[in-house]
Biopython code that builds the backbone (N, CA, C, O; Angstrom):
import numpy as np
from Bio.PDB.StructureBuilder import StructureBuilder

atoms = [
    (1, "MET", "N", (-20.427, 2.856, 10.084)),
    (1, "MET", "CA", (-20.054, 2.827, 8.685)),
    (1, "MET", "C", (-20.794, 3.904, 7.895)),
    (1, "MET", "O", (-20.258, 4.438, 6.924)),
    (2, "GLU", "N", (-22.011, 4.223, 8.301)),
    (2, "GLU", "CA", (-22.771, 5.266, 7.608)),
    (2, "GLU", "C", (-22.046, 6.604, 7.678)),
    (2, "GLU", "O", (-22.067, 7.377, 6.721)),
    (3, "LYS", "N", (-21.399, 6.879, 8.823)),
    (3, "LYS", "CA", (-20.637, 8.115, 8.969)),
    (3, "LYS", "C", (-19.508, 8.168, 7.945)),
    (3, "LYS", "O", (-19.255, 9.217, 7.352)),
    (4, "ILE", "N", (-18.832, 7.048, 7.737)),
    (4, "ILE", "CA", (-17.742, 6.989, 6.763)),
    (4, "ILE", "C", (-18.278, 7.208, 5.359)),
    (4, "ILE", "O", (-17.658, 7.919, 4.568)),
    (5, "ILE", "N", (-19.416, 6.610, 5.034)),
    (5, "ILE", "CA", (-20.011, 6.802, 3.709)),
    (5, "ILE", "C", (-20.343, 8.270, 3.492)),
    (5, "ILE", "O", (-20.121, 8.799, 2.403)),
    (6, "ASN", "N", (-20.871, 8.937, 4.516)),
    (6, "ASN", "CA", (-21.160, 10.372, 4.402)),
    (6, "ASN", "C", (-19.878, 11.171, 4.193)),
    (6, "ASN", "O", (-19.853, 12.096, 3.382)),
    (7, "ILE", "N", (-18.817, 10.826, 4.913)),
    (7, "ILE", "CA", (-17.532, 11.521, 4.751)),
    (7, "ILE", "C", (-17.010, 11.316, 3.340)),
    (7, "ILE", "O", (-16.536, 12.261, 2.710)),
    (8, "LEU", "N", (-17.091, 10.091, 2.839)),
    (8, "LEU", "CA", (-16.635, 9.810, 1.481)),
    (8, "LEU", "C", (-17.454, 10.586, 0.460)),
    (8, "LEU", "O", (-16.903, 11.134, -0.495)),
    (9, "ASN", "N", (-18.756, 10.633, 0.655)),
    (9, "ASN", "CA", (-19.618, 11.374, -0.265)),
    (9, "ASN", "C", (-19.312, 12.863, -0.257)),
    (9, "ASN", "O", (-19.486, 13.539, -1.271)),
    (10, "ASN", "N", (-18.862, 13.374, 0.870)),
    (10, "ASN", "CA", (-18.556, 14.804, 0.987)),
    (10, "ASN", "C", (-17.107, 15.131, 0.659)),
    (10, "ASN", "O", (-16.722, 16.300, 0.698)),
    (11, "ASN", "N", (-16.302, 14.140, 0.340)),
    (11, "ASN", "CA", (-14.894, 14.336, 0.000)),
    (11, "ASN", "C", (-14.589, 13.632, -1.315)),
    (11, "ASN", "O", (-13.865, 12.637, -1.349)),
    (12, "ARG", "N", (-15.141, 14.153, -2.376)),
    (12, "ARG", "CA", (-14.990, 13.521, -3.694)),
    (12, "ARG", "C", (-13.538, 13.447, -4.150)),
    (12, "ARG", "O", (-13.203, 12.642, -5.019)),
    (13, "ASN", "N", (-12.672, 14.282, -3.572)),
    (13, "ASN", "CA", (-11.259, 14.213, -3.954)),
    (13, "ASN", "C", (-10.641, 12.869, -3.584)),
    (13, "ASN", "O", (-9.595, 12.503, -4.121)),
    (14, "LEU", "N", (-11.270, 12.138, -2.682)),
    (14, "LEU", "CA", (-10.773, 10.811, -2.319)),
    (14, "LEU", "C", (-10.946, 9.815, -3.466)),
    (14, "LEU", "O", (-10.349, 8.739, -3.458)),
    (15, "SER", "N", (-11.765, 10.183, -4.448)),
    (15, "SER", "CA", (-11.953, 9.302, -5.600)),
    (15, "SER", "C", (-10.674, 9.176, -6.417)),
    (15, "SER", "O", (-10.589, 8.332, -7.309)),
    (16, "LYS", "N", (-9.680, 10.007, -6.119)),
    (16, "LYS", "CA", (-8.385, 9.889, -6.795)),
    (16, "LYS", "C", (-7.628, 8.636, -6.365)),
    (16, "LYS", "O", (-6.671, 8.228, -7.023)),
    (17, "ILE", "N", (-8.057, 8.027, -5.261)),
    (17, "ILE", "CA", (-7.376, 6.825, -4.767)),
    (17, "ILE", "C", (-7.869, 5.629, -5.578)),
    (17, "ILE", "O", (-8.859, 4.984, -5.229)),
    (18, "ASN", "N", (-7.160, 5.351, -6.660)),
    (18, "ASN", "CA", (-7.532, 4.226, -7.508)),
    (18, "ASN", "C", (-6.560, 3.067, -7.281)),
    (18, "ASN", "O", (-5.585, 3.194, -6.540)),
    (19, "SER", "N", (-6.837, 1.965, -7.917)),
    (19, "SER", "CA", (-6.025, 0.767, -7.683)),
    (19, "SER", "C", (-4.579, 0.957, -8.113)),
    (19, "SER", "O", (-3.675, 0.421, -7.473)),
    (20, "LYS", "N", (-4.340, 1.706, -9.178)),
    (20, "LYS", "CA", (-2.970, 1.911, -9.659)),
    (20, "LYS", "C", (-2.147, 2.691, -8.641)),
    (20, "LYS", "O", (-1.051, 2.270, -8.272)),
    (21, "VAL", "N", (-2.670, 3.824, -8.190)),
    (21, "VAL", "CA", (-1.937, 4.663, -7.236)),
    (21, "VAL", "C", (-1.772, 3.935, -5.910)),
    (21, "VAL", "O", (-0.685, 3.935, -5.333)),
    (22, "LEU", "N", (-2.839, 3.318, -5.424)),
    (22, "LEU", "CA", (-2.773, 2.599, -4.153)),
    (22, "LEU", "C", (-1.740, 1.478, -4.230)),
    (22, "LEU", "O", (-0.939, 1.305, -3.311)),
    (23, "SER", "N", (-1.757, 0.722, -5.316)),
    (23, "SER", "CA", (-0.797, -0.375, -5.477)),
    (23, "SER", "C", (0.636, 0.142, -5.511)),
    (23, "SER", "O", (1.525, -0.433, -4.883)),
    (24, "GLU", "N", (0.857, 1.236, -6.251)),
    (24, "GLU", "CA", (2.210, 1.793, -6.347)),
    (24, "GLU", "C", (2.731, 2.234, -4.983)),
    (24, "GLU", "O", (3.868, 1.932, -4.620)),
    (25, "VAL", "N", (1.896, 2.950, -4.230)),
    (25, "VAL", "CA", (2.315, 3.444, -2.917)),
    (25, "VAL", "C", (2.563, 2.281, -1.969)),
    (25, "VAL", "O", (3.594, 2.231, -1.299)),
    (26, "VAL", "N", (1.632, 1.356, -1.912)),
    (26, "VAL", "CA", (1.724, 0.249, -0.951)),
    (26, "VAL", "C", (2.884, -0.694, -1.279)),
    (26, "VAL", "O", (3.623, -1.105, -0.385)),
    (27, "THR", "N", (3.041, -1.032, -2.544)),
    (27, "THR", "CA", (4.125, -1.954, -2.885)),
    (27, "THR", "C", (5.495, -1.318, -2.670)),
    (27, "THR", "O", (6.436, -1.992, -2.252)),
    (28, "THR", "N", (5.605, -0.031, -2.953)),
    (28, "THR", "CA", (6.870, 0.662, -2.743)),
    (28, "THR", "C", (7.216, 0.727, -1.261)),
    (28, "THR", "O", (8.346, 0.436, -0.869)),
    (29, "LEU", "N", (6.254, 1.103, -0.450)),
    (29, "LEU", "CA", (6.506, 1.230, 0.990)),
    (29, "LEU", "C", (6.665, -0.122, 1.676)),
    (29, "LEU", "O", (7.476, -0.277, 2.588)),
    (30, "GLY", "N", (5.881, -1.094, 1.226)),
    (30, "GLY", "CA", (5.883, -2.386, 1.904)),
    (30, "GLY", "C", (6.880, -3.389, 1.381)),
    (30, "GLY", "O", (7.094, -4.439, 1.986)),
    (31, "GLY", "N", (7.491, -3.069, 0.257)),
    (31, "GLY", "CA", (8.451, -4.003, -0.315)),
    (31, "GLY", "C", (7.809, -5.300, -0.773)),
    (31, "GLY", "O", (8.442, -6.355, -0.746)),
    (32, "ILE", "N", (6.542, -5.222, -1.198)),
    (32, "ILE", "CA", (5.858, -6.413, -1.705)),
    (32, "ILE", "C", (5.746, -6.298, -3.220)),
    (32, "ILE", "O", (5.815, -5.199, -3.770)),
    (33, "ASP", "N", (5.574, -7.425, -3.890)),
    (33, "ASP", "CA", (5.495, -7.429, -5.348)),
    (33, "ASP", "C", (4.145, -6.938, -5.861)),
    (33, "ASP", "O", (4.076, -6.229, -6.865)),
    (34, "LYS", "N", (3.077, -7.318, -5.167)),
    (34, "LYS", "CA", (1.737, -6.989, -5.644)),
    (34, "LYS", "C", (0.794, -6.836, -4.461)),
    (34, "LYS", "O", (0.858, -7.602, -3.500)),
    (35, "LEU", "N", (-0.078, -5.846, -4.538)),
    (35, "LEU", "CA", (-1.092, -5.628, -3.511)),
    (35, "LEU", "C", (-2.245, -6.597, -3.758)),
    (35, "LEU", "O", (-2.792, -6.651, -4.859)),
    (36, "ASP", "N", (-2.609, -7.357, -2.736)),
    (36, "ASP", "CA", (-3.700, -8.322, -2.836)),
    (36, "ASP", "C", (-4.938, -7.721, -2.187)),
    (36, "ASP", "O", (-4.963, -7.486, -0.979)),
    (37, "TYR", "N", (-5.959, -7.477, -2.990)),
    (37, "TYR", "CA", (-7.187, -6.844, -2.497)),
    (37, "TYR", "C", (-8.072, -7.806, -1.705)),
    (37, "TYR", "O", (-9.083, -7.389, -1.141)),
    (38, "ASN", "N", (-7.704, -9.080, -1.659)),
    (38, "ASN", "CA", (-8.474, -10.067, -0.901)),
    (38, "ASN", "C", (-7.929, -10.290, 0.503)),
    (38, "ASN", "O", (-8.557, -10.971, 1.313)),
    (39, "LEU", "N", (-6.756, -9.713, 0.795)),
    (39, "LEU", "CA", (-6.131, -9.849, 2.111)),
    (39, "LEU", "C", (-6.077, -8.494, 2.800)),
    (39, "LEU", "O", (-6.019, -7.453, 2.145)),
    (40, "THR", "N", (-6.098, -8.519, 4.126)),
    (40, "THR", "CA", (-5.948, -7.264, 4.860)),
    (40, "THR", "C", (-4.509, -6.774, 4.723)),
    (40, "THR", "O", (-3.608, -7.522, 4.344)),
    (41, "TYR", "N", (-4.324, -5.501, 5.043)),
    (41, "TYR", "CA", (-2.965, -4.961, 5.015)),
    (41, "TYR", "C", (-2.068, -5.739, 5.987)),
    (41, "TYR", "O", (-0.917, -6.040, 5.670)),
    (42, "GLY", "N", (-2.600, -6.059, 7.166)),
    (42, "GLY", "CA", (-1.836, -6.809, 8.159)),
    (42, "GLY", "C", (-1.415, -8.177, 7.652)),
    (42, "GLY", "O", (-0.294, -8.617, 7.907)),
    (43, "GLU", "N", (-2.298, -8.849, 6.941)),
    (43, "GLU", "CA", (-1.980, -10.161, 6.374)),
    (43, "GLU", "C", (-0.889, -10.061, 5.307)),
    (43, "GLU", "O", (-0.246, -11.056, 4.971)),
    (44, "GLN", "N", (-0.691, -8.859, 4.782)),
    (44, "GLN", "CA", (0.346, -8.636, 3.771)),
    (44, "GLN", "C", (1.628, -8.085, 4.390)),
    (44, "GLN", "O", (2.563, -7.712, 3.681)),
    (45, "GLY", "N", (1.658, -8.040, 5.744)),
    (45, "GLY", "CA", (2.883, -7.677, 6.437)),
    (45, "GLY", "C", (2.989, -6.232, 6.904)),
    (45, "GLY", "O", (4.063, -5.803, 7.326)),
    (46, "PHE", "N", (1.913, -5.482, 6.838)),
    (46, "PHE", "CA", (1.948, -4.076, 7.241)),
    (46, "PHE", "C", (1.568, -3.912, 8.705)),
    (46, "PHE", "O", (0.692, -4.610, 9.215)),
    (47, "ASP", "N", (2.241, -2.979, 9.374)),
    (47, "ASP", "CA", (1.877, -2.648, 10.748)),
    (47, "ASP", "C", (1.283, -1.234, 10.760)),
    (47, "ASP", "O", (1.144, -0.603, 9.712)),
    (48, "GLU", "N", (0.936, -0.750, 11.946)),
    (48, "GLU", "CA", (0.277, 0.561, 12.072)),
    (48, "GLU", "C", (1.141, 1.702, 11.523)),
    (48, "GLU", "O", (0.625, 2.604, 10.862)),
    (49, "LEU", "N", (2.435, 1.668, 11.790)),
    (49, "LEU", "CA", (3.324, 2.716, 11.285)),
    (49, "LEU", "C", (3.364, 2.697, 9.760)),
    (49, "LEU", "O", (3.375, 3.753, 9.127)),
    (50, "ASP", "N", (3.385, 1.518, 9.175)),
    (50, "ASP", "CA", (3.342, 1.401, 7.715)),
    (50, "ASP", "C", (2.088, 2.068, 7.160)),
    (50, "ASP", "O", (2.134, 2.750, 6.137)),
    (51, "MET", "N", (0.974, 1.862, 7.845)),
    (51, "MET", "CA", (-0.289, 2.400, 7.348)),
    (51, "MET", "C", (-0.316, 3.929, 7.445)),
    (51, "MET", "O", (-0.894, 4.591, 6.583)),
    (52, "VAL", "N", (0.301, 4.490, 8.478)),
    (52, "VAL", "CA", (0.412, 5.947, 8.573)),
    (52, "VAL", "C", (1.218, 6.459, 7.385)),
    (52, "VAL", "O", (0.869, 7.475, 6.784)),
    (53, "GLU", "N", (2.283, 5.763, 7.053)),
    (53, "GLU", "CA", (3.110, 6.151, 5.904)),
    (53, "GLU", "C", (2.336, 6.021, 4.593)),
    (53, "GLU", "O", (2.498, 6.849, 3.697)),
    (54, "VAL", "N", (1.500, 4.993, 4.472)),
    (54, "VAL", "CA", (0.679, 4.828, 3.275)),
    (54, "VAL", "C", (-0.229, 6.044, 3.113)),
    (54, "VAL", "O", (-0.300, 6.628, 2.032)),
    (55, "VAL", "N", (-0.918, 6.422, 4.179)),
    (55, "VAL", "CA", (-1.831, 7.567, 4.129)),
    (55, "VAL", "C", (-1.069, 8.839, 3.755)),
    (55, "VAL", "O", (-1.503, 9.589, 2.881)),
    (56, "MET", "N", (0.051, 9.077, 4.407)),
    (56, "MET", "CA", (0.834, 10.283, 4.125)),
    (56, "MET", "C", (1.313, 10.304, 2.674)),
    (56, "MET", "O", (1.278, 11.351, 2.027)),
    (57, "ASN", "N", (1.754, 9.176, 2.167)),
    (57, "ASN", "CA", (2.236, 9.112, 0.791)),
    (57, "ASN", "C", (1.108, 9.252, -0.229)),
    (57, "ASN", "O", (1.303, 9.853, -1.285)),
    (58, "LEU", "N", (-0.065, 8.708, 0.074)),
    (58, "LEU", "CA", (-1.219, 8.909, -0.807)),
    (58, "LEU", "C", (-1.598, 10.388, -0.852)),
    (58, "LEU", "O", (-1.866, 10.936, -1.921)),
    (59, "GLU", "N", (-1.617, 11.025, 0.315)),
    (59, "GLU", "CA", (-1.946, 12.451, 0.369)),
    (59, "GLU", "C", (-0.955, 13.264, -0.464)),
    (59, "GLU", "O", (-1.349, 14.154, -1.217)),
    (60, "ARG", "N", (0.302, 12.957, -0.325)),
    (60, "ARG", "CA", (1.347, 13.682, -1.053)),
    (60, "ARG", "C", (1.259, 13.399, -2.556)),
    (60, "ARG", "O", (1.327, 14.327, -3.362)),
    (61, "ALA", "N", (1.110, 12.148, -2.933)),
    (61, "ALA", "CA", (1.097, 11.776, -4.350)),
    (61, "ALA", "C", (-0.112, 12.345, -5.090)),
    (61, "ALA", "O", (-0.020, 12.694, -6.267)),
    (62, "LEU", "N", (-1.239, 12.436, -4.396)),
    (62, "LEU", "CA", (-2.484, 12.868, -5.041)),
    (62, "LEU", "C", (-2.880, 14.300, -4.694)),
    (62, "LEU", "O", (-3.879, 14.813, -5.199)),
    (63, "ASP", "N", (-2.096, 14.940, -3.836)),
    (63, "ASP", "CA", (-2.387, 16.305, -3.386)),
    (63, "ASP", "C", (-3.806, 16.390, -2.809)),
    (63, "ASP", "O", (-4.609, 17.240, -3.195)),
    (64, "ILE", "N", (-4.079, 15.485, -1.881)),
    (64, "ILE", "CA", (-5.377, 15.445, -1.211)),
    (64, "ILE", "C", (-5.150, 15.358, 0.293)),
    (64, "ILE", "O", (-4.029, 15.161, 0.761)),
    (65, "SER", "N", (-6.231, 15.506, 1.029)),
    (65, "SER", "CA", (-6.205, 15.303, 2.470)),
    (65, "SER", "C", (-7.170, 14.163, 2.790)),
    (65, "SER", "O", (-8.328, 14.182, 2.371)),
    (66, "ILE", "N", (-6.692, 13.192, 3.520)),
    (66, "ILE", "CA", (-7.532, 12.060, 3.914)),
    (66, "ILE", "C", (-7.946, 12.291, 5.358)),
    (66, "ILE", "O", (-7.102, 12.266, 6.255)),
    (67, "PRO", "N", (-9.248, 12.519, 5.597)),
    (67, "PRO", "CA", (-9.711, 12.750, 6.966)),
    (67, "PRO", "C", (-9.352, 11.578, 7.880)),
    (67, "PRO", "O", (-9.365, 10.422, 7.458)),
    (68, "ASP", "N", (-9.033, 11.893, 9.132)),
    (68, "ASP", "CA", (-8.670, 10.853, 10.099)),
    (68, "ASP", "C", (-9.739, 9.779, 10.196)),
    (68, "ASP", "O", (-9.422, 8.596, 10.321)),
    (69, "GLU", "N", (-11.019, 10.186, 10.139)),
    (69, "GLU", "CA", (-12.121, 9.230, 10.258)),
    (69, "GLU", "C", (-12.080, 8.199, 9.138)),
    (69, "GLU", "O", (-12.424, 7.034, 9.341)),
    (70, "VAL", "N", (-11.660, 8.632, 7.962)),
    (70, "VAL", "CA", (-11.549, 7.724, 6.820)),
    (70, "VAL", "C", (-10.306, 6.853, 6.962)),
    (70, "VAL", "O", (-10.360, 5.640, 6.761)),
    (71, "ALA", "N", (-9.192, 7.481, 7.307)),
    (71, "ALA", "CA", (-7.929, 6.749, 7.453)),
    (71, "ALA", "C", (-8.052, 5.639, 8.489)),
    (71, "ALA", "O", (-7.527, 4.543, 8.295)),
    (72, "ILE", "N", (-8.742, 5.920, 9.585)),
    (72, "ILE", "CA", (-8.885, 4.942, 10.669)),
    (72, "ILE", "C", (-9.640, 3.702, 10.195)),
    (72, "ILE", "O", (-9.344, 2.591, 10.636)),
    (73, "VAL", "N", (-10.605, 3.883, 9.307)),
    (73, "VAL", "CA", (-11.395, 2.747, 8.830)),
    (73, "VAL", "C", (-10.770, 2.072, 7.616)),
    (73, "VAL", "O", (-10.686, 0.845, 7.563)),
    (74, "LEU", "N", (-10.333, 2.862, 6.642)),
    (74, "LEU", "CA", (-9.866, 2.290, 5.380)),
    (74, "LEU", "C", (-8.402, 1.878, 5.372)),
    (74, "LEU", "O", (-7.994, 1.054, 4.554)),
    (75, "PHE", "N", (-7.612, 2.443, 6.274)),
    (75, "PHE", "CA", (-6.181, 2.168, 6.245)),
    (75, "PHE", "C", (-5.678, 1.639, 7.582)),
    (75, "PHE", "O", (-4.637, 2.065, 8.081)),
    (76, "GLU", "N", (-6.420, 0.718, 8.143)),
    (76, "GLU", "CA", (-6.006, -0.008, 9.349)),
    (76, "GLU", "C", (-5.374, -1.323, 8.907)),
    (76, "GLU", "O", (-5.621, -1.792, 7.796)),
    (77, "THR", "N", (-4.577, -1.904, 9.758)),
    (77, "THR", "CA", (-3.943, -3.179, 9.394)),
    (77, "THR", "C", (-4.980, -4.287, 9.175)),
    (77, "THR", "O", (-4.714, -5.245, 8.449)),
    (78, "ASN", "N", (-6.157, -4.164, 9.795)),
    (78, "ASN", "CA", (-7.184, -5.193, 9.623)),
    (78, "ASN", "C", (-8.166, -4.862, 8.500)),
    (78, "ASN", "O", (-9.171, -5.553, 8.334)),
    (79, "SER", "N", (-7.878, -3.801, 7.721)),
    (79, "SER", "CA", (-8.711, -3.423, 6.575)),
    (79, "SER", "C", (-8.155, -4.023, 5.295)),
    (79, "SER", "O", (-6.945, -4.193, 5.144)),
    (80, "LYS", "N", (-9.055, -4.337, 4.381)),
    (80, "LYS", "CA", (-8.636, -4.769, 3.060)),
    (80, "LYS", "C", (-8.511, -3.525, 2.174)),
    (80, "LYS", "O", (-9.264, -2.567, 2.347)),
    (81, "PRO", "N", (-7.583, -3.533, 1.244)),
    (81, "PRO", "CA", (-7.449, -2.394, 0.326)),
    (81, "PRO", "C", (-8.735, -2.180, -0.462)),
    (81, "PRO", "O", (-9.433, -3.136, -0.798)),
    (82, "ILE", "N", (-9.039, -0.925, -0.754)),
    (82, "ILE", "CA", (-10.225, -0.601, -1.537)),
    (82, "ILE", "C", (-9.862, 0.440, -2.585)),
    (82, "ILE", "O", (-9.139, 1.398, -2.311)),
    (83, "ASP", "N", (-10.377, 0.234, -3.782)),
    (83, "ASP", "CA", (-10.201, 1.159, -4.892)),
    (83, "ASP", "C", (-11.348, 2.168, -4.791)),
    (83, "ASP", "O", (-12.475, 1.864, -5.182)),
    (84, "LEU", "N", (-11.066, 3.368, -4.269)),
    (84, "LEU", "CA", (-12.134, 4.350, -4.061)),
    (84, "LEU", "C", (-12.681, 4.896, -5.375)),
    (84, "LEU", "O", (-13.841, 5.303, -5.425)),
    (85, "THR", "N", (-11.885, 4.916, -6.434)),
    (85, "THR", "CA", (-12.398, 5.338, -7.735)),
    (85, "THR", "C", (-13.528, 4.408, -8.152)),
    (85, "THR", "O", (-14.582, 4.860, -8.600)),
    (86, "LYS", "N", (-13.303, 3.110, -8.004)),
    (86, "LYS", "CA", (-14.330, 2.117, -8.343)),
    (86, "LYS", "C", (-15.521, 2.247, -7.405)),
    (86, "LYS", "O", (-16.664, 2.124, -7.845)),
    (87, "TRP", "N", (-15.277, 2.495, -6.114)),
    (87, "TRP", "CA", (-16.366, 2.633, -5.146)),
    (87, "TRP", "C", (-17.263, 3.804, -5.537)),
    (87, "TRP", "O", (-18.487, 3.668, -5.548)),
    (88, "TYR", "N", (-16.671, 4.945, -5.858)),
    (88, "TYR", "CA", (-17.465, 6.109, -6.267)),
    (88, "TYR", "C", (-18.234, 5.833, -7.554)),
    (88, "TYR", "O", (-19.397, 6.217, -7.674)),
    (89, "ARG", "N", (-17.593, 5.171, -8.517)),
    (89, "ARG", "CA", (-18.259, 4.852, -9.778)),
    (89, "ARG", "C", (-19.449, 3.928, -9.525)),
    (89, "ARG", "O", (-20.540, 4.158, -10.046)),
    (90, "ASP", "N", (-19.237, 2.882, -8.725)),
    (90, "ASP", "CA", (-20.316, 1.945, -8.422)),
    (90, "ASP", "C", (-21.447, 2.635, -7.672)),
    (90, "ASP", "O", (-22.621, 2.359, -7.916)),
    (91, "LYS", "N", (-21.087, 3.538, -6.753)),
    (91, "LYS", "CA", (-22.094, 4.279, -5.983)),
    (91, "LYS", "C", (-22.927, 5.151, -6.922)),
    (91, "LYS", "O", (-24.148, 5.223, -6.786)),
    (92, "LYS", "N", (-22.268, 5.814, -7.874)),
    (92, "LYS", "CA", (-22.966, 6.665, -8.831)),
    (92, "LYS", "C", (-23.903, 5.831, -9.701)),
    (92, "LYS", "O", (-25.038, 6.231, -9.958)),
    (93, "LEU", "N", (-23.425, 4.670, -10.152)),
    (93, "LEU", "CA", (-24.269, 3.784, -10.959)),
    (93, "LEU", "C", (-25.485, 3.317, -10.161)),
    (93, "LEU", "O", (-26.593, 3.224, -10.689)),
    (94, "GLU", "N", (-25.256, 3.024, -8.875)),
    (94, "GLU", "CA", (-26.355, 2.603, -8.001)),
    (94, "GLU", "C", (-27.387, 3.722, -7.877)),
    (94, "GLU", "O", (-28.590, 3.472, -7.937)),
    (95, "GLU", "N", (-26.909, 4.963, -7.705)),
    (95, "GLU", "CA", (-27.826, 6.109, -7.587)),
    (95, "GLU", "C", (-28.645, 6.290, -8.859)),
    (95, "GLU", "O", (-29.795, 6.727, -8.802)),
    (96, "LEU", "N", (-28.059, 5.958, -10.004)),
    (96, "LEU", "CA", (-28.749, 6.078, -11.285)),
    (96, "LEU", "C", (-29.656, 4.871, -11.568)),
    (96, "LEU", "O", (-30.373, 4.839, -12.568)),
    (97, "GLY", "N", (-29.611, 3.894, -10.680)),
    (97, "GLY", "CA", (-30.430, 2.700, -10.853)),
    (97, "GLY", "C", (-29.818, 1.665, -11.779)),
    (97, "GLY", "O", (-30.498, 0.758, -12.259)),
    (98, "ILE", "N", (-28.512, 1.816, -12.025)),
    (98, "ILE", "CA", (-27.809, 0.873, -12.889)),
    (98, "ILE", "C", (-26.956, -0.013, -11.987)),
    (98, "ILE", "O", (-26.017, 0.464, -11.349)),
    (99, "THR", "N", (-27.279, -1.287, -11.935)),
    (99, "THR", "CA", (-26.501, -2.190, -11.086)),
    (99, "THR", "C", (-26.004, -3.385, -11.857)),
    (99, "THR", "O", (-25.331, -4.248, -11.293)),
]
sb = StructureBuilder()
sb.init_structure("model")
sb.init_model(0)
sb.init_chain("A")
sb.init_seg("    ")
for serial, (resi, resn, name, xyz) in enumerate(atoms, 1):
    if name == "N":
        sb.init_residue(resn, " ", resi, " ")
    sb.init_atom(name, np.array(xyz, "f"), 0.0, 1.0, " ", f" {name:<3s}", serial, name[0])
structure = sb.get_structure()
């Protein structure tokens, strides 16, 4: 997991993946009404091919590149959705000593 944190820290463009964009991409591709951040993608009906499409659509929508190492961890069927904008903000607050 430390390797993923380092990759995220070195790829600040991933902070564009916020809850609004992620929800729009996932709900459109998955045909679900709402993305549940408490359930894994698999529990919401997504398979591996769906997750590849999610990654590709996020890259296209945000004009970013998601490293394979990140995609494998964050966009697996057994992963829960994460708002990377919030993750980066919380990480920055933690670095500043604000928790």
